[in-house]
DOTI-849662 format. One record per residue (C-alpha): residue in one letter; x, y, z; residue number from 1. Coordinates in nm, 4 decimals. Each point is the difference from the previous one (the first is absolute). Last residue first. Example, Ala and Ser with C-alpha at 12.3 -4.5 7.8 and 13.67 -1.06 7.14 Angstrom:
residues 2
<s,<1.3670,-0.1060,0.7140>,2> <a,<-0.1370,-0.3440,0.0660>,1> 
END
This chain:
residues 507
<g,<7.5961,6.4090,11.4484>,507> <e,<0.2429,-0.0689,-0.2827>,506> <r,<-0.1633,0.2843,-0.1921>,505> <k,<0.0855,0.2319,0.2874>,504> <f,<0.3690,-0.0868,-0.0155>,503> <d,<0.0264,0.0456,-0.3765>,502> <g,<-0.1783,0.3362,0.0239>,501> <v,<0.2378,0.1174,0.2727>,500> <t,<0.2835,-0.1207,-0.2220>,499> <q,<-0.1291,0.2101,-0.2889>,498> <r,<-0.0187,0.3050,0.2264>,497> <g,<0.3616,-0.0428,0.1075>,496> <s,<0.1193,-0.0705,-0.3517>,495> <i,<-0.1705,0.3126,-0.1382>,494> <d,<0.1104,0.2380,0.2762>,493> <g,<0.3494,-0.1452,-0.0012>,492> <s,<0.0190,0.0558,-0.3746>,491> <f,<-0.1236,0.3566,0.0472>,490> <y,<0.2823,0.0761,0.2440>,489> <a,<0.2552,-0.1548,-0.2360>,488> <s,<-0.1327,0.2038,-0.2922>,487> <s,<0.0233,0.3171,0.2093>,486> <y,<0.3638,-0.0706,0.0816>,485> <g,<0.1177,-0.1199,-0.3387>,484> <s,<0.0062,-0.3312,-0.1829>,483> <l,<-0.2671,-0.2231,-0.1547>,482> <r,<-0.3722,0.0176,0.0870>,481> <m,<-0.0598,-0.3763,-0.0340>,480> <s,<0.2944,-0.1229,0.2063>,479> <y,<0.3789,0.0185,-0.0039>,478> <g,<0.0107,0.3554,0.1366>,477> <g,<-0.1994,-0.0792,0.3117>,476> <a,<-0.2700,-0.2525,0.0855>,475> <f,<-0.0403,-0.3715,-0.0707>,474> <r,<-0.2662,-0.2623,0.0706>,473> <l,<0.0081,-0.3572,0.1286>,472> <g,<-0.3083,-0.1568,0.1653>,471> <r,<-0.0919,-0.2453,-0.2751>,470> <r,<0.2758,-0.0186,-0.2588>,469> <r,<-0.0344,0.1333,-0.3531>,468> <y,<-0.1423,0.3484,0.0505>,467> <d,<0.1509,0.1212,-0.3282>,466> <e,<-0.3215,-0.0927,-0.1826>,465> <d,<-0.2069,0.2201,0.2331>,464> <m,<0.2453,0.2898,-0.0252>,463> <m,<0.0190,-0.0241,-0.3788>,462> <q,<-0.1767,0.3267,-0.0844>,461> <l,<0.2132,0.2002,0.2425>,460> <r,<0.3184,-0.1639,-0.1268>,459> <p,<-0.0938,0.0480,-0.3641>,458> <m,<-0.0870,0.3669,0.0627>,457> <l,<0.3204,0.0908,0.1857>,456> <g,<0.2478,-0.1660,-0.2312>,455> <d,<0.0859,-0.3653,-0.0540>,454> <w,<-0.0768,-0.0644,-0.3659>,453> <y,<0.1271,0.3356,-0.1196>,452> <q,<0.2681,0.0241,0.2681>,451> <s,<0.0242,0.1687,0.3405>,450> <e,<0.3111,-0.1406,0.1630>,449> <y,<-0.0282,-0.2233,0.3041>,448> <g,<0.0884,0.1525,0.3351>,447> <y,<0.1467,0.3499,-0.0117>,446> <i,<0.2836,-0.0166,0.2556>,445> <v,<0.1916,-0.2955,-0.1448>,444> <g,<0.3199,-0.0725,0.1917>,443> <q,<0.0677,-0.3143,-0.2060>,442> <p,<-0.2842,-0.1793,0.1814>,441> <h,<-0.1429,0.2162,0.2799>,440> <g,<0.0839,-0.1149,0.3522>,439> <c,<-0.0216,0.3506,0.1413>,438> <y,<0.3357,0.0286,0.1758>,437> <r,<0.2182,-0.2149,-0.2237>,436> <a,<-0.1678,0.0497,-0.3370>,435> <y,<-0.0399,0.3730,0.0595>,434> <t,<0.3672,0.0365,0.0905>,433> <m,<0.1158,-0.2103,-0.2960>,432> <p,<-0.2104,0.2193,-0.2307>,431> <t,<0.2117,0.2883,0.1312>,430> <a,<-0.0586,0.2320,0.2958>,429> <v,<0.2393,0.2920,0.0537>,428> <s,<0.0469,0.2251,0.3012>,427> <i,<0.1676,0.3391,0.0068>,426> <e,<0.0344,0.2570,0.2756>,425> <e,<0.1686,0.3412,0.0050>,424> <i,<0.0143,0.0587,-0.3745>,423> <h,<0.0677,0.3674,-0.0725>,422> <d,<0.2787,-0.0204,-0.2588>,421> <r,<-0.2080,-0.2233,-0.2287>,420> <i,<-0.3158,0.2118,0.0074>,419> <k,<0.0259,0.2814,-0.2519>,418> <a,<-0.3243,0.0491,-0.1938>,417> <g,<0.0260,0.0802,-0.3720>,416> <t,<-0.2963,-0.2271,-0.0736>,415> <d,<0.1272,-0.2384,-0.2688>,414> <r,<0.3706,0.0081,0.0811>,413> <e,<-0.0430,-0.0168,0.3785>,412> <f,<-0.2552,-0.2811,-0.0168>,411> <r,<0.2112,-0.2037,-0.2390>,410> <d,<0.3165,0.0367,0.2059>,409> <i,<-0.1806,-0.1069,0.3173>,408> <m,<-0.1560,-0.3038,-0.1666>,407> <k,<0.3295,-0.1059,-0.1607>,406> <n,<0.1756,0.0251,0.3342>,405> <a,<-0.2606,-0.2270,0.1589>,404> <v,<0.0239,-0.2508,-0.2872>,403> <f,<0.3793,-0.0266,0.0200>,402> <d,<-0.0009,-0.0043,0.3802>,401> <k,<-0.2351,-0.2988,0.0034>,400> <t,<0.2196,-0.1694,-0.2602>,399> <k,<0.3126,0.0483,0.2114>,398> <f,<-0.1871,-0.1391,0.2981>,397> <y,<-0.0987,-0.3146,-0.1911>,396> <d,<0.3255,-0.0664,-0.1868>,395> <e,<0.1424,-0.2638,0.2382>,394> <a,<-0.3359,-0.1781,0.0042>,393> <k,<-0.0100,-0.0175,-0.3786>,392> <v,<-0.2779,0.1926,-0.1738>,391> <n,<-0.1874,-0.2177,-0.2526>,390> <a,<-0.3009,-0.0379,0.2302>,389> <w,<-0.0291,0.3792,-0.0180>,388> <d,<-0.1005,-0.0378,-0.3647>,387> <d,<-0.3317,-0.1624,0.0949>,386> <s,<-0.1884,0.1829,-0.2746>,385> <m,<-0.2110,0.3151,-0.0168>,384> <y,<0.2077,0.1859,0.2569>,383> <l,<-0.1873,0.2811,0.1696>,382> <t,<0.1126,0.3379,0.1277>,381> <t,<-0.0564,0.2007,0.3141>,380> <f,<0.1581,0.3136,0.1482>,379> <y,<-0.0828,0.1239,0.3483>,378> <m,<0.0638,0.3504,0.1230>,377> <m,<0.0543,0.1803,0.3259>,376> <c,<0.0298,0.3609,0.1040>,375> <t,<0.2022,0.2005,0.2473>,374> <g,<0.0095,0.3530,0.1449>,373> <k,<-0.2625,-0.0787,0.2619>,372> <p,<-0.0091,-0.3685,0.0893>,371> <s,<-0.1927,-0.2320,-0.2356>,370> <c,<-0.3721,-0.0422,-0.0706>,369> <d,<-0.0461,0.3690,0.0831>,368> <p,<-0.0491,0.1161,-0.3595>,367> <f,<-0.2773,-0.2563,-0.0628>,366> <a,<-0.1038,-0.0178,-0.3656>,365> <r,<0.3170,0.1504,-0.1460>,364> <n,<0.1955,-0.1518,0.2889>,363> <l,<-0.0799,-0.3461,-0.1367>,362> <c,<0.2473,0.0398,-0.2850>,361> <v,<-0.0936,-0.2868,-0.2290>,360> <t,<0.1717,-0.1758,-0.2892>,359> <a,<-0.1154,-0.2356,-0.2730>,358> <q,<0.3099,-0.1098,-0.1905>,357> <a,<0.1189,-0.1151,-0.3400>,356> <e,<0.3719,-0.0662,-0.0554>,355> <n,<-0.0103,-0.3724,-0.0793>,354> <g,<0.2452,-0.1235,-0.2610>,353> <a,<0.2833,-0.1297,0.2183>,352> <i,<-0.2258,-0.1617,0.2583>,351> <t,<-0.1999,-0.1716,-0.2713>,350> <r,<-0.3656,-0.0428,-0.0951>,349> <m,<-0.0756,0.3694,0.0459>,348> <n,<0.1176,0.0931,-0.3487>,347> <d,<-0.2669,-0.2363,-0.1385>,346> <y,<-0.2704,0.1824,0.1970>,345> <q,<0.1290,0.3331,-0.1299>,344> <k,<-0.0182,-0.1260,-0.3589>,343> <v,<-0.3564,-0.1252,0.0444>,342> <t,<-0.0936,0.3111,0.1991>,341> <d,<0.0948,0.2368,-0.2800>,340> <m,<0.0155,0.2999,0.2332>,339> <t,<0.3783,-0.0200,-0.0162>,338> <d,<0.2973,0.0069,0.2357>,337> <y,<-0.2385,0.0582,0.2906>,336> <l,<-0.0124,0.2050,0.3193>,335> <f,<-0.3336,0.0047,0.1845>,334> <y,<-0.0015,0.2494,0.2868>,333> <n,<-0.2394,0.0479,0.2929>,332> <h,<0.0175,0.2683,0.2676>,331> <n,<0.1448,0.2814,-0.2070>,330> <e,<0.2545,0.2823,0.0158>,329> <i,<0.3194,-0.1590,0.1268>,328> <g,<0.2437,0.2875,-0.0545>,327> <l,<0.2307,-0.0904,0.2880>,326> <e,<-0.0700,0.3120,0.2052>,325> <d,<-0.3737,-0.0343,-0.0567>,324> <a,<-0.0001,-0.3663,0.1037>,323> <d,<0.1620,0.0636,0.3364>,322> <r,<0.3643,-0.0792,0.0624>,321> <d,<0.1657,-0.2909,0.1839>,320> <l,<-0.1480,-0.2709,-0.2223>,319> <g,<-0.1405,-0.3375,0.1087>,318> <l,<-0.0007,-0.2268,-0.3042>,317> <f,<-0.1880,-0.3262,-0.0586>,316> <m,<0.0791,-0.2191,-0.3008>,315> <t,<-0.2509,-0.2542,-0.1272>,314> <f,<0.0373,-0.2989,-0.2336>,313> <g,<-0.3017,-0.2177,-0.0688>,312> <r,<-0.0580,-0.2969,-0.2278>,311> <g,<-0.2734,0.0850,-0.2481>,310> <a,<-0.2746,-0.2449,-0.0983>,309> <f,<0.0228,-0.3767,0.0145>,308> <k,<-0.1784,-0.1705,-0.2874>,307> <r,<-0.2920,-0.2352,0.0450>,306> <a,<-0.0094,-0.3391,-0.1666>,305> <n,<0.1825,-0.1505,0.2987>,304> <t,<-0.2975,0.0639,0.2266>,303> <a,<-0.2582,-0.1446,-0.2385>,302> <r,<0.2189,-0.3037,-0.0665>,301> <v,<0.0583,-0.0708,0.3683>,300> <e,<-0.3639,0.0423,0.0988>,299> <e,<-0.1255,-0.2136,-0.2898>,298> <e,<0.2547,-0.2724,0.0751>,297> <t,<-0.1372,-0.0163,0.3532>,296> <p,<0.2110,0.0928,0.2993>,295> <n,<0.1592,-0.3006,0.1717>,294> <d,<0.0842,0.1430,0.3401>,293> <i,<-0.0947,0.3630,0.0543>,292> <m,<0.2438,0.2516,0.1497>,291> <k,<0.3099,-0.0495,-0.2172>,290> <g,<-0.0518,0.0758,-0.3675>,289> <y,<-0.3775,0.0293,-0.0014>,288> <v,<-0.0038,0.2728,0.2643>,287> <v,<0.3281,0.1625,-0.1003>,286> <h,<-0.0846,0.0178,-0.3716>,285> <p,<-0.3494,0.1123,0.1046>,284> <a,<0.1764,0.3096,0.1352>,283> <c,<-0.1007,0.1374,0.3375>,282> <n,<-0.2995,0.1510,0.1781>,281> <c,<-0.1635,-0.3411,0.0321>,280> <v,<-0.3614,-0.0172,0.1182>,279> <v,<-0.0696,-0.3314,0.1737>,278> <h,<-0.3327,-0.1660,0.0793>,277> <r,<-0.0792,-0.3410,0.1478>,276> <t,<0.1895,0.0548,0.3225>,275> <q,<0.1862,-0.1996,0.2658>,274> <i,<0.3258,0.1577,0.1087>,273> <e,<0.2960,-0.2292,0.0595>,272> <t,<0.2895,0.1329,0.2069>,271> <g,<0.3349,-0.1347,-0.1184>,270> <d,<0.2008,0.3104,0.0880>,269> <d,<0.0008,0.1099,-0.3643>,268> <l,<-0.3781,-0.0066,-0.0201>,267> <i,<-0.2120,-0.2774,-0.1514>,266> <v,<-0.3285,0.0978,-0.1653>,265> <g,<-0.3253,-0.1923,-0.0233>,264> <s,<-0.2659,-0.1870,-0.1953>,263> <v,<0.0029,0.1617,-0.3439>,262> <g,<-0.1693,-0.2063,-0.2713>,261> <g,<0.1822,-0.2726,-0.1897>,260> <e,<-0.2821,-0.2556,0.0137>,259> <a,<0.1811,-0.2096,0.2626>,258> <d,<0.0660,0.3066,0.2140>,257> <t,<0.2684,0.2645,-0.0416>,256> <l,<0.2634,0.1585,0.2212>,255> <i,<0.1676,0.3301,-0.0837>,254> <k,<0.3597,-0.0102,0.1153>,253> <v,<0.2699,0.2426,0.1149>,252> <a,<-0.1994,0.2846,0.1531>,251> <e,<0.2637,0.2276,0.1471>,250> <t,<-0.0269,0.1711,0.3353>,249> <n,<0.2017,0.3017,0.1090>,248> <f,<-0.3386,0.1737,0.0254>,247> <l,<-0.3238,-0.1729,0.1004>,246> <v,<-0.3237,0.1982,-0.0241>,245> <d,<-0.3329,-0.1134,0.1461>,244> <g,<-0.3259,0.1624,-0.1032>,243> <g,<-0.2497,0.1404,0.2464>,242> <l,<-0.1322,0.2907,-0.2062>,241> <e,<0.2185,0.2459,0.1889>,240> <r,<0.2981,-0.2269,-0.0715>,239> <i,<-0.0576,0.0166,-0.3741>,238> <r,<-0.0496,0.3767,0.0264>,237> <e,<0.3364,0.0429,0.1691>,236> <t,<0.1622,-0.2004,-0.2792>,235> <l,<-0.1625,0.2208,-0.2652>,234> <a,<0.1156,0.3142,0.1797>,233> <l,<0.3538,-0.1363,0.0389>,232> <s,<0.0204,-0.0804,-0.3718>,231> <i,<-0.1297,0.3435,-0.0947>,230> <e,<0.2559,0.1720,0.2251>,229> <h,<0.2759,-0.2176,-0.1470>,228> <s,<-0.0825,0.1651,-0.3330>,227> <r,<0.1844,0.3085,0.1206>,226> <m,<-0.0767,0.1983,0.3172>,225> <k,<-0.1919,0.2719,-0.1826>,224> <p,<-0.1964,-0.2468,-0.2096>,223> <m,<0.0209,0.0945,-0.3683>,222> <a,<-0.2717,0.1119,-0.2373>,221> <a,<-0.0599,0.0200,-0.3721>,220> <g,<-0.2264,0.2106,-0.2150>,219> <r,<-0.3706,-0.0445,-0.0458>,218> <m,<-0.0408,-0.0433,-0.3754>,217> <i,<0.3684,-0.0189,-0.0936>,216> <y,<0.1139,-0.3002,0.1995>,215> <r,<-0.3074,-0.2206,-0.0347>,214> <n,<-0.0267,0.0903,-0.3668>,213> <v,<0.3590,-0.1013,-0.0663>,212> <m,<-0.0501,-0.3334,0.1787>,211> <s,<-0.3229,-0.0940,-0.1756>,210> <a,<0.1381,0.1049,-0.3356>,209> <y,<0.2998,-0.2295,0.0504>,208> <h,<-0.2017,-0.3075,0.0914>,207> <i,<-0.2701,0.0526,-0.2599>,206> <f,<0.2543,0.0644,-0.2732>,205> <s,<0.1508,-0.3433,0.0626>,204> <m,<0.3783,0.0044,0.0025>,203> <d,<0.1901,-0.1753,-0.2778>,202> <n,<0.0604,0.2846,-0.2440>,201> <l,<0.0150,0.2369,0.2966>,200> <n,<0.3026,-0.1680,0.1554>,199> <a,<-0.0576,-0.1807,0.3277>,198> <g,<0.1120,0.1103,0.3474>,197> <l,<-0.3183,0.1412,0.1492>,196> <y,<0.1544,0.3070,0.1658>,195> <c,<0.2401,0.0102,-0.2966>,194> <w,<-0.2871,0.1079,-0.2240>,193> <y,<-0.0706,0.3217,0.1927>,192> <a,<0.1651,0.2215,-0.2616>,191> <s,<-0.2274,-0.1138,-0.2836>,190> <i,<-0.2123,0.3183,0.0103>,189> <i,<0.3034,0.2039,-0.1020>,188> <d,<0.1080,-0.2260,-0.2865>,187> <i,<-0.3552,-0.0380,-0.1288>,186> <a,<-0.0319,0.3797,0.0024>,185> <k,<0.3220,0.0214,-0.2016>,184> <q,<-0.1360,-0.2566,-0.2456>,183> <p,<-0.3250,0.1860,-0.0628>,182> <m,<-0.3113,-0.1915,0.1165>,181> <k,<-0.2036,-0.1351,-0.2884>,180> <l,<-0.2328,-0.1847,0.2423>,179> <t,<0.0822,-0.3156,-0.1954>,178> <k,<0.3672,0.0748,0.0661>,177> <l,<-0.0657,0.0155,0.3738>,176> <v,<-0.1993,-0.3247,-0.0213>,175> <e,<0.2700,-0.1998,-0.1766>,174> <n,<0.2761,0.1423,0.2200>,173> <v,<-0.1732,-0.1036,0.3203>,172> <s,<-0.0669,-0.3530,-0.1216>,171> <y,<-0.3361,-0.1336,-0.1119>,170> <s,<-0.2098,-0.2889,0.1301>,169> <g,<-0.2281,0.1996,0.2286>,168> <c,<-0.0568,0.2882,-0.2411>,167> <r,<-0.3477,-0.1137,-0.1024>,166> <v,<-0.1076,-0.1067,0.3482>,165> <f,<0.0946,0.3352,0.1526>,164> <n,<-0.1663,0.1812,-0.2875>,163> <g,<-0.3220,-0.1913,0.0689>,162> <y,<-0.0128,0.0714,0.3720>,161> <n,<-0.3728,0.0203,0.0722>,160> <a,<-0.1647,-0.2235,-0.2597>,159> <v,<0.3020,-0.2203,-0.0670>,158> <m,<0.0688,-0.0463,0.3714>,157> <y,<-0.3649,-0.0695,0.0809>,156> <k,<-0.0112,-0.2644,-0.2709>,155> <s,<0.3203,-0.1578,0.1317>,154> <d,<-0.1220,-0.0200,0.3603>,153> <a,<0.3098,0.0302,0.2167>,152> <k,<0.0922,-0.2741,0.2450>,151> <g,<0.3280,0.1634,0.1057>,150> <n,<-0.1019,0.0390,0.3635>,149> <v,<-0.3201,0.1841,-0.0949>,148> <s,<0.1212,0.3346,0.1374>,147> <a,<0.3444,-0.0578,-0.1531>,146> <t,<-0.1455,-0.0240,-0.3504>,145> <y,<-0.2070,0.3165,0.0557>,144> <a,<0.3037,0.1928,0.1236>,143> <q,<0.1985,-0.1240,-0.2983>,142> <a,<-0.2692,0.1237,-0.2368>,141> <l,<0.0003,0.3403,0.1703>,140> <r,<0.3776,0.0296,-0.0303>,139> <v,<-0.0011,-0.1024,-0.3663>,138> <e,<-0.2737,0.2531,-0.0731>,137> <e,<0.2236,0.2615,0.1619>,136> <a,<0.2884,-0.1059,-0.2251>,135> <l,<-0.2197,0.0412,-0.3085>,134> <e,<-0.0886,0.3554,0.0956>,133> <f,<0.3645,0.0614,0.0928>,132> <f,<0.1249,-0.1165,-0.3403>,131> <k,<-0.2710,0.1938,-0.1840>,130> <t,<0.1246,0.3198,0.1670>,129> <v,<0.3555,-0.0882,-0.1049>,128> <s,<-0.1142,-0.0434,-0.3601>,127> <e,<-0.1914,0.3278,-0.0118>,126> <r,<0.2629,0.2105,0.1783>,125> <s,<0.3054,-0.1086,-0.1999>,124> <g,<-0.0084,0.2811,-0.2572>,123> <p,<0.2865,0.1952,0.1537>,122> <v,<0.2385,-0.2374,0.1791>,121> <y,<0.1750,0.1577,0.2999>,120> <s,<-0.2718,0.2581,0.0698>,119> <e,<-0.2680,-0.2548,-0.0925>,118> <m,<0.1507,-0.2421,0.2515>,117> <k,<-0.0250,0.2665,0.2683>,116> <d,<-0.3680,0.0553,-0.0764>,115> <i,<-0.0705,-0.3753,-0.0012>,114> <f,<0.1778,-0.0460,0.3341>,113> <e,<-0.1785,0.2970,0.1576>,112> <k,<-0.3361,-0.1297,-0.1175>,111> <v,<0.0742,-0.3515,0.1294>,110> <g,<0.1463,0.1158,0.3318>,109> <f,<0.3605,-0.0633,0.0990>,108> <p,<0.2759,0.1927,-0.1721>,107> <m,<0.2619,-0.0971,-0.2610>,106> <t,<0.3630,0.1076,-0.0311>,105> <a,<0.1519,-0.0583,-0.3422>,104> <d,<0.3596,-0.0374,-0.1189>,103> <l,<0.0368,-0.1842,-0.3310>,102> <k,<0.3159,0.0045,-0.2101>,101> <e,<-0.1595,-0.2927,-0.1882>,100> <a,<0.2988,-0.2300,0.0427>,99> <r,<0.0911,0.1401,0.3421>,98> <s,<-0.3270,-0.0403,0.1839>,97> <i,<-0.1062,0.2063,0.3016>,96> <v,<-0.3356,-0.0426,0.1731>,95> <r,<-0.1092,0.2179,0.2913>,94> <y,<-0.2895,-0.1415,0.1931>,93> <a,<-0.3502,0.0357,0.1443>,92> <e,<0.0293,0.3116,0.2125>,91> <p,<-0.0167,0.1119,0.3639>,90> <i,<-0.0498,-0.3388,0.1738>,89> <q,<-0.2669,0.0358,0.2699>,88> <l,<0.0888,-0.1088,0.3533>,87> <w,<-0.2013,-0.2373,0.2170>,86> <e,<0.0094,-0.0678,0.3736>,85> <i,<-0.1157,-0.3582,0.0563>,84> <k,<-0.2389,-0.1450,0.2604>,83> <d,<-0.2846,0.1957,-0.1580>,82> <t,<0.0026,-0.2113,-0.3146>,81> <v,<0.0157,-0.3344,0.1867>,80> <g,<-0.3567,-0.1258,0.0411>,79> <l,<0.0042,-0.2613,-0.2775>,78> <e,<-0.2975,0.1657,-0.1666>,77> <d,<0.1721,0.3387,0.0189>,76> <f,<0.3177,-0.1570,-0.1405>,75> <l,<-0.1995,-0.1350,-0.2942>,74> <v,<-0.1610,0.3392,-0.0644>,73> <r,<0.3457,0.1587,0.0236>,72> <v,<0.1340,-0.2438,-0.2577>,71> <d,<-0.2964,0.0632,-0.2304>,70> <g,<0.0540,0.3742,0.0013>,69> <a,<-0.1706,0.2414,0.2350>,68> <n,<-0.0839,0.3521,-0.1077>,67> <s,<-0.1336,0.1658,0.3164>,66> <a,<0.2106,-0.2117,0.2378>,65> <t,<0.2981,0.0364,-0.2318>,64> <g,<0.1465,-0.2036,-0.2833>,63> <f,<0.1463,-0.3479,0.0309>,62> <d,<0.0143,-0.1001,-0.3650>,61> <n,<0.3782,-0.0380,-0.0064>,60> <l,<0.2459,-0.0588,0.2803>,59> <e,<0.3382,0.1612,-0.0664>,58> <h,<0.3629,-0.1124,-0.0249>,57> <l,<-0.0418,-0.2866,0.2459>,56> <s,<0.3051,-0.2268,0.0334>,55> <a,<0.2128,0.0094,0.3142>,54> <e,<-0.0732,0.3512,0.1220>,53> <f,<0.3133,0.1129,0.1778>,52> <e,<0.0354,0.1281,0.3548>,51> <f,<0.3083,0.2208,0.0060>,50> <r,<0.2198,0.0979,0.2970>,49> <g,<0.2422,-0.2892,-0.0439>,48> <r,<-0.1644,-0.2632,-0.2169>,47> <r,<-0.3529,-0.0873,0.1002>,46> <f,<-0.2515,-0.2330,-0.1632>,45> <s,<-0.3496,0.0210,-0.1445>,44> <t,<-0.2773,-0.2420,-0.0918>,43> <a,<-0.2442,-0.0976,-0.2705>,42> <f,<0.2272,-0.2510,-0.1776>,41> <g,<-0.1218,-0.2682,0.2414>,40> <g,<-0.2537,0.1859,0.2111>,39> <p,<0.0257,-0.1327,0.3525>,38> <l,<0.3150,-0.0145,0.2125>,37> <n,<0.2089,-0.2809,0.1535>,36> <h,<0.0158,-0.1862,-0.3315>,35> <k,<-0.1330,-0.3545,-0.0463>,34> <e,<-0.3622,0.1146,0.0035>,33> <v,<-0.3013,-0.2027,0.1116>,32> <i,<-0.3589,0.1269,-0.0051>,31> <l,<-0.2617,-0.1866,0.2017>,30> <t,<-0.3754,0.0367,-0.0495>,29> <k,<-0.3226,-0.1049,0.1697>,28> <l,<-0.2474,0.0808,-0.2749>,27> <g,<-0.2867,0.2459,0.0512>,26> <g,<-0.0001,0.1698,-0.3387>,25> <q,<0.1665,0.3067,0.1521>,24> <l,<0.2743,-0.2347,0.1164>,23> <l,<0.0512,-0.1373,-0.3492>,22> <r,<-0.0034,0.3506,-0.1475>,21> <i,<0.2614,0.1118,0.2539>,20> <a,<0.2218,-0.2983,-0.0801>,19> <a,<-0.0271,0.0633,-0.3753>,18> <v,<0.1117,0.3602,0.0528>,17> <l,<0.3112,-0.1111,0.1886>,16> <g,<0.0783,-0.2725,-0.2521>,15> <g,<-0.0221,0.2299,-0.2997>,14> <n,<0.2284,0.2653,0.1452>,13> <g,<0.2537,-0.2455,0.1358>,12> <a,<-0.0589,-0.1984,0.3176>,11> <g,<0.0753,-0.3424,-0.1490>,10> <i,<-0.1958,-0.3226,0.0352>,9> <v,<-0.3616,0.0699,0.0931>,8> <v,<-0.1696,-0.2781,0.1957>,7> <a,<-0.3760,-0.0573,0.0011>,6> <d,<-0.2655,-0.1590,0.2214>,5> <y,<0.2651,-0.0610,0.2603>,4> <k,<0.0846,-0.3067,0.2084>,3> <t,<0.2817,-0.0623,0.2470>,2> <m,<0.0702,-0.3700,0.0596>,1> 
END
C-alpha cells in the first residue's frame, strides 16, 4: 500500500499552496485532482482565437518587488513569484449605480483614492482617511494572527490592535456610519462588496476593510498568461520539492481509524493511500456528505449551520474590435441597480430580478491579451439563492440566453459602449456549469457566506475548535479565510503549516 505523510485533495488555489507548505515542512506529500489541469477556478480556456481568463478579475495585495504586499511575500516564500510574469492593473474600479445616478472611477493608492473621493464628495477626507487607518490596523492584526497559526494572545491583541478588537463584532455599515462618512462616500467605497457576496449589514467590517485596503494600498496585479499561469507555477514548485501530483484522479473516500482520525484515502480507481493527514480543498458539505462514513453530529450540524454564498454566472465575450473603438474605457466595472447592498442582495436572489454585474476588459491591463484589433470581456454575477434549481431542463438554454442578453444590454446602456454587434465568440457558465465541472454544491463559487457569527474574525479565532477530527483540515473558499484568490492562498498557507505542526507533534 502506498503511504504518504499527507494527502491534499483538490488542486485549487488553497490546495496547491498547502501542498507546497507541507513539502517545505518535510512531509512526503501527494496532491490529487479530478480535473486534467491544476487550479480549479484559477485557469483559462480557449474559444476561437481568444484565451479567456476563467475567474480572476484582479489579484489584490501583490505589490511590487520594492513595495511587496502580503500575497507577494507569501509567493516569495513559496518560491513561485519569479515563475510568473505580472501585469499591474491600471485603476481600482468604475462603479455605476442607477438609483443614486452614481458614476465614479477610483484609482489605486491610498492618498490618490482619498483625494479622488474628496473630489466626488467634498468633506469626506477625514472619514475616509480614518477608514484606511483602521483598515491597515486590521491587516496588521490579521498578519499577526496568521503568524501564530490563529493562537493569538488576547492581551497582546488588545494592547497592539485595540481598534481591531473593538470593531470585530460590527458590520461594515455600522462602522462606516460611526466614522461619520457621507452617504455618497459610503456608496463609492462599498463597490467591492460583491467580491465577498454578503450585504454590508451582514458582512463583518474587518473582512471588508481588509479586502479594500489590500486592493487600494498596493494596487492589483494580473498574471500575463491568466490565472492558469499561477496554477502551473505552483504545480511546478510542488514537483521541484519532490511532491507527487495526480490529475484525472478523484479522491472518493477518506478513511478513518477506530478513534475517527484520518487513516487513508481511496481514489476512484480503487487505489488506497495510507496517510494520517488530509487537507481538503473542497466543500465540507462534500466531505461530510459523501467522503467520510458516519460523520459526527457535531460535524454535520456545524456544516449545515453555514450558509452558501453566491452561485456564479459568467459570460465571456470575444469581440472583433478593440476596446477604444467600442468605447470600453475601463478594466473593472461594477454595475448595480442600487448602492443599498441589502436591496441589491435581495434583487440578486432571482434570475428575473438580478441585473448586477462585475465586468472586466482584460485588454485595459494587457492590450495584447487578444489578437490585434480585438478585445475580450468577462461578465460575472451572483445568485443569492438556488433559483437556478427552478429552471426546467427544456428552459435551460433559453434562460442562459435571457441572462446573457440582459448583461449585454445593461453594459451598453450604463457605459455607452457598443458591443452586441461585434461578438465573435461567446461562452456562458451558469451555476449548473460550476456544479458539474467543479463539484460545488448549487454552483457556489464563494464558499460559505461571511456572516456576523461566521465571518473572518470568528473563523480565525475558532480554528482550534473547528479542528474536530484528527488529521483533517480544510483550505480554499470554504475555510477560515473565506472566499477570493488571496484568501484561498492564505488558507492553504495556514492549513499547510498547521498540518506540519500536527505531524511533528505526533513524532
